[in-house]
C-alpha positions in Angstrom: 0.0 0.0 0.0 1.3 3.5 -0.7 2.1 5.5 2.3 -0.2 8.5 2.8 1.3 11.8 1.5 4.2 9.9 -0.2 3.3 11.1 -3.8 3.1 14.8 -2.7 5.9 14.9 -0.1 8.2 17.0 -2.4 5.6 18.4 -4.8 5.6 22.1 -5.7 2.5 24.0 -6.7 1.8 23.6 -10.4 -1.4 25.5 -10.9 -1.0 28.8 -12.8 -1.5 31.4 -10.0 -1.8 30.7 -6.4 -5.2 29.7 -5.1 -7.2 32.4 -3.4 -8.1 30.0 -0.6 -5.7 27.2 0.4 -7.6 25.3 3.2 -10.7 23.6 1.8 -13.5 21.7 3.7 -14.9 19.0 1.4 -18.0 17.2 2.4 -18.9 13.6 1.5 -21.3 10.9 2.5 -20.0 7.4 3.5 -20.0 5.8 0.1 -17.5 3.9 -1.9 -17.6 6.5 -4.6 -16.1 9.0 -2.2 -12.9 7.3 -3.1 -11.4 10.2 -5.1 -11.8 12.6 -2.1 -10.3 10.0 0.2 -7.4 9.2 -2.1 -6.7 12.9 -2.6 -6.5 13.4 1.2 -4.6 10.3 2.1 -1.9 11.0 -0.6 -2.2 14.8 -0.2 -2.6 15.4 -4.0 -3.8 19.0 -3.2 -0.3 20.0 -2.0 0.9 20.0 -5.6 -1.6 22.8 -6.3 -1.2 24.8 -3.0 -4.3 23.2 -1.3 -4.8 21.5 2.0 -7.9 19.3 2.1 -10.1 18.6 5.2 -12.7 15.9 4.7 -16.0 16.3 6.5 -18.2 13.3 6.6 -21.9 14.1 6.4 -24.9 12.0 7.7 -27.0 12.7 4.7 -27.4 14.5 1.3 -29.6 17.0 2.9 -26.7 17.9 5.3 -24.3 18.2 2.3 -26.7 20.6 0.7 -27.3 22.7 3.8 -23.6 23.0 4.6 -22.7 24.0 1.0 -25.3 26.7 1.1 -24.3 28.1 4.4 -20.6 28.1 3.5 -19.6 25.5 6.1 -18.4 23.4 3.3 -16.4 24.7 0.3 -17.2 21.9 -2.1 -18.5 18.3 -1.8 -18.9 14.9 -3.3 -22.5 15.2 -4.3 -25.3 13.6 -6.2 -25.5 15.0 -9.7 -29.2 15.7 -9.1 -28.6 17.4 -5.8 -26.8 20.3 -7.5 -29.6 20.5 -10.1 -32.4 20.3 -7.6 -31.0 23.1 -5.6 -30.4 25.2 -8.7 -34.1 24.8 -9.6 -35.4 25.3 -6.1 -36.9 21.8 -5.9 -34.3 20.1 -3.8 -34.4 22.7 -0.9 -33.7 26.4 -0.9 -32.8 27.8 -4.3 -29.2 28.8 -4.9 -26.9 29.0 -8.0 -24.8 25.8 -8.1 -21.7 24.7 -9.9 -20.8 21.2 -11.1 -17.0 21.3 -11.4 -16.5 17.7 -12.7 -17.9 14.2 -12.6 -16.2 12.0 -10.0 -17.4 8.7 -11.1 -19.7 6.6 -13.4 -21.7 3.5 -12.4 -21.3 2.1 -8.9 -24.9 2.1 -7.6 -27.4 -0.7 -7.3 -31.0 -1.7 -6.3 -31.5 -4.2 -3.6 -34.8 -5.9 -2.9 -36.0 -7.7 0.3 -35.5 -11.5 0.2 -39.2 -12.0 -0.1 -39.6 -9.6 -3.1 -36.4 -10.8 -4.8 -37.6 -14.5 -4.6 -41.0 -13.4 -5.9 -39.2 -11.6 -8.8 -37.4 -14.9 -9.6 -40.6 -16.8 -9.6 -42.8 -14.3 -11.5 -40.2 -12.9 -13.8 -41.8 -9.4 -13.9 -41.5 -6.9 -11.2 -45.2 -5.9 -11.6 -46.3 -9.5 -10.8 -43.8 -9.8 -8.0 -45.0 -6.7 -6.3 -48.6 -7.9 -6.5 -47.6 -10.9 -4.1 -47.1 -8.4 -1.3 -50.8 -7.6 -1.0 -50.1 -3.9 -0.2 -48.4 -0.9 -1.7 -44.6 -1.6 -1.6 -42.2 0.9 0.0 -38.9 1.8 -1.8 -36.2 4.1 -0.5 -33.9 6.5 -2.3 -31.5 9.1 -1.0 -32.7 12.5 -2.2 -35.8 13.6 -4.0 -34.0 15.0 -7.1 -30.9 12.7 -6.8 -29.6 10.1 -9.0 -30.9 7.2 -6.9 -34.5 8.5 -7.2 -34.1 8.8 -10.9 -32.5 5.4 -11.4 -35.3 3.8 -9.3 -38.0 5.6 -11.1 -36.7 4.8 -14.5 -36.3 1.1 -13.7 -39.7 0.9 -12.1 -41.4 2.6 -15.2 -39.5 0.2 -17.5 -41.2 -2.6 -15.6 -44.6 -1.0 -16.0 -44.7 0.1 -12.3 -45.6 3.8 -11.9 -43.2 5.2 -9.3 -45.6 8.0 -8.3 -48.7 5.9 -7.9 -47.9 2.2 -7.4 -45.2 2.5 -4.7 -44.5 4.6 -1.7 -41.1 6.4 -2.1 -39.2 7.4 1.0 -35.8 9.2 1.6 -33.4 7.4 3.9 -29.7 8.1 4.2 -27.6 5.4 2.5 -26.0 3.9 5.7 -29.5 3.3 7.2 -30.9 1.4 4.2 -29.8 -2.1 5.3 -31.3 -1.6 8.8 -34.6 -0.5 7.4 -34.7 -3.5 5.1 -33.9 -5.8 7.9 -36.7 -4.2 10.1 -39.2 -4.9 7.4 -39.8 -1.1 6.8 -38.6 -1.4 3.1 -39.2 -3.7 0.2 -36.2 -2.3 -1.7 -33.9 0.6 -2.1 -31.5 2.3 -4.5 -28.2 3.5 -3.1 -24.5 3.6 -3.7 -22.1 1.0 -2.5 -21.1 -0.5 -0.1 -24.7 -0.5 1.3 -26.1 -2.9 -1.3 -23.2 -5.3 -0.7 -23.6 -4.9 3.1 -27.3 -5.6 3.0 -26.7 -8.8 0.9 -23.9 -9.9 3.2 -26.2 -9.8 6.2 -28.9 -11.6 4.3 -31.3 -8.6 4.6 -31.9 -8.6 0.8 -30.5 -9.2 -2.5 -29.0 -7.0 -5.2 -31.0 -7.4 -8.3 -29.8 -4.6 -10.5 -26.7 -2.6 -11.0 -27.5 1.0 -12.2 -25.0 0.4 -15.1 -27.8 -1.9 -16.4 -30.1 1.0 -16.5 -27.7 3.3 -18.3 -24.3 2.0 -19.1 -21.6 4.2 -17.8 -24.1 6.7 -16.5 -22.9 9.9 -14.7 -23.2 9.6 -10.9 -21.4 11.8 -8.2 -20.0 15.2 -9.0 -17.7 17.7 -7.3 -20.2 20.4 -6.5 -19.9 23.9 -5.0 -22.0 27.0 -5.0 -21.6 29.3 -8.0 -20.5 32.1 -5.5 -17.6 29.9 -4.4 -16.3 29.5 -8.0 -16.8 33.1 -8.8 -14.9 34.3 -5.7 -12.2 31.6 -5.9 -11.6 30.7 -9.5 -8.0 29.7 -9.1 -8.9 27.6 -6.0 -11.6 26.0 -7.9 -9.3 25.1 -10.8 -6.7 23.8 -8.4 -9.4 21.6 -6.7 -10.4 20.1 -10.2 -6.7 19.3 -10.8 -6.4 17.7 -7.4 -9.4 15.5 -8.0 -8.3 14.6 -11.5 -5.0 13.4 -10.1 -6.9 11.3 -7.5 -9.2 9.9 -10.2 -6.3 9.0 -12.5 -4.5 7.3 -9.6 -7.7 5.2 -8.9 -7.5 3.9 -12.4 -4.7 1.6 -11.4 -6.5 -1.7 -10.3 -3.9 -2.2 -7.5 -4.8 1.2 -6.1 -8.5 0.2 -5.8 -7.6 -2.3 -3.0 -5.5 0.3 -1.2 -8.5 2.6 -1.4 -10.8 -0.1 -0.1 -8.6 -0.4 3.0 -8.8 3.3 3.6 -12.6 3.4 3.1 -13.0 0.6 5.6 -11.6 2.8 8.4 -14.2 4.1 10.9 -13.7 7.8 10.0 -14.6 7.1 6.3 -17.2 4.3 5.9 -16.4 1.9 8.7 -17.5 -1.4 7.1 -15.2 -4.3 6.5 -12.8 -4.2 3.6 -14.2 -7.4 2.1 -17.6 -5.7 1.7 -16.1 -2.7 -0.2 -13.3 -4.2 -2.4 -15.2 -6.5 -4.8 -17.6 -3.8 -6.1 -14.9 -1.2 -6.1 -12.6 -3.4 -8.2 -11.7 -2.1 -11.7 -13.0 -5.4 -13.0 -16.1 -6.9 -11.3 -15.9 -10.4 -9.9 -17.4 -13.1 -12.1 -20.3 -13.7 -9.6 -21.7 -10.2 -10.0 -20.6 -9.4 -13.6 -23.7 -10.6 -15.4 -27.2 -9.2 -14.6 -30.7 -9.8 -15.8 -30.7 -6.7 -17.9 -27.2 -6.9 -19.4 -23.5 -6.7 -18.5 -22.8 -5.0 -15.3 -20.0 -2.4 -15.4 -17.6 -1.5 -12.7 -17.4 2.0 -11.1 -15.2 4.2 -13.2 -13.3 7.2 -12.0 -11.1 8.4 -14.8 -10.8 6.3 -18.0 -8.4 8.7 -19.6 -10.6 11.7 -18.6 -13.7 10.2 -20.2 -15.4 9.9 -16.9 -14.8 13.5 -15.6 -15.9 16.1 -18.1 -19.2 17.8 -16.9 -21.0 17.4 -20.2 -24.1 19.6 -20.2 -26.1 17.0 -22.0 -25.7 14.6 -19.1 -27.2 17.2 -16.8 -30.0 17.8 -19.2 -31.0 14.2 -18.9 -31.8 14.7 -15.3 -33.9 17.7 -16.2 -35.9 15.6 -18.7 -36.7 13.2 -15.9 -37.8 16.1 -13.6 -40.1 17.1 -16.4 -41.3 13.6 -16.8 -42.2 13.2 -13.1 -43.8 16.7 -12.7 -41.1 18.3 -10.7 -40.6 21.1 -13.2 -42.2 22.7 -16.2 -40.6 23.1 -19.6 -37.2 24.8 -19.3 -34.3 25.5 -21.7 -32.7 22.2 -20.7 -29.2 22.8 -22.2 -29.1 26.4 -21.1 -29.8 25.4 -17.5 -27.2 22.6 -17.7 -24.6 24.8 -19.3 -24.9 27.4 -16.5 -24.4 24.8 -13.8 -21.7 22.6 -15.4 -18.4 24.5 -15.3 -17.1 23.3 -18.6 -14.7 26.2 -19.2 -13.1 25.7 -15.8 -12.9 22.0 -16.4 -11.2 22.5 -19.8 -8.7 24.9 -18.4 -7.8 22.5 -15.6 -7.6 19.5 -17.9 -5.5 21.3 -20.5 -2.9 22.3 -17.9 -2.7 18.5 -17.1 -2.7 17.4 -20.7 -5.9 15.5 -20.2 -8.1 15.4 -23.3 -11.7 16.5 -23.2 -13.8 13.7 -24.6 -15.9 14.3 -27.6 -19.7 13.7 -27.5 -20.3 10.0 -26.6 -22.6 7.8 -28.8 -26.1 8.1 -27.5 -26.8 5.2 -25.1 -29.8 2.9 -25.0 -31.3 2.7 -21.6 -33.0 -0.3 -19.9 -36.4 0.4 -21.5 -34.9 0.2 -24.9 -35.2 3.9 -25.5 -32.3 5.9 -27.1 -31.1 8.9 -25.0 -31.3 11.5 -27.7 -30.6 15.1 -26.8 -31.5 16.6 -30.2 -35.0 17.5 -29.1 -35.1 17.5 -25.3 -38.8 18.4 -24.8 -39.9 15.7 -27.2 -37.7 13.2 -25.3 -39.1 14.3 -21.9 -42.7 14.1 -23.2 -42.2 10.8 -25.1 -42.5 8.3 -22.2 -45.6 6.1 -21.9 -45.4 6.3 -18.1 -45.1 9.8 -16.7 -46.7 12.1 -14.1 
């Protein structure tokens, strides 16, 4: 295992211009995909850019939101949809938000209670499996406008289950999901790792779907801040993006994933056994979880030559189309809203200084319902679903 701070022990600031603020408080929730922040701190990647990082674990996404807005946190590991919900005033108090970069793709899952997972095996369709419960099922996600809510709703609708009518949807912090499932308070949940793996290990339920089966290589967590922070501290923001790009690139080495799992297992970070974190953090998934009902399951990705990290406005626009689908917003200029939030110019500047290429527009993916994600006419896309509000 690399010794903490060894890579940055003799580093000199490389960012063009000293950062306006050098000590940064970064928030995160106890999830495996907080790995870039943990690696950046343990190896002190920020020192190369004149930054000292302080990691601040938060109990929930609502706490991340509130502390970003009050200035107690400078930036945070955040749900993509958290930043968008706050921007639109539907995920709490309205504030102008900034997505500095994408931290990871994939790495989330849906876990069902044993009873419901067994019924799904027997009946083959979720609609029929849910009917065996004899009551309205209860599913948990982690934030009303967050990624987990959107993955859960999209999958349910693809199975002809209306997420606003046929189930009860509740918000629970990720570390509490397994306990709620064990207590019989939930029939299923969508959350990040390691909480799906932990629930399965304690026989509270069974992972039935990786979110990469809903949208292969979907965007997930982002490095988020308020727009005010970026405006007041542009050099700091650029240095922070460079720091996190270094961490994400370091995580691309498969051997480093196990080092990171050891760190994440420590009580101050996640505090669950290493063996519950490492398999689903691995750069290549184990054979026993690689294939799913809906297709090939993909591992969590952090860098992939920079393809992971560019905050592409069309990715953000997809979340806006889902908010429109589920009645959270009226028609908006999808790409204009996304372009204001996603700090593409800042990212390009940081990436260029590190000789990291900005990816071209990816081929349009096909999601789990067989529908092509097409951003050429976003209102038509948003209005084109059979199941909607």
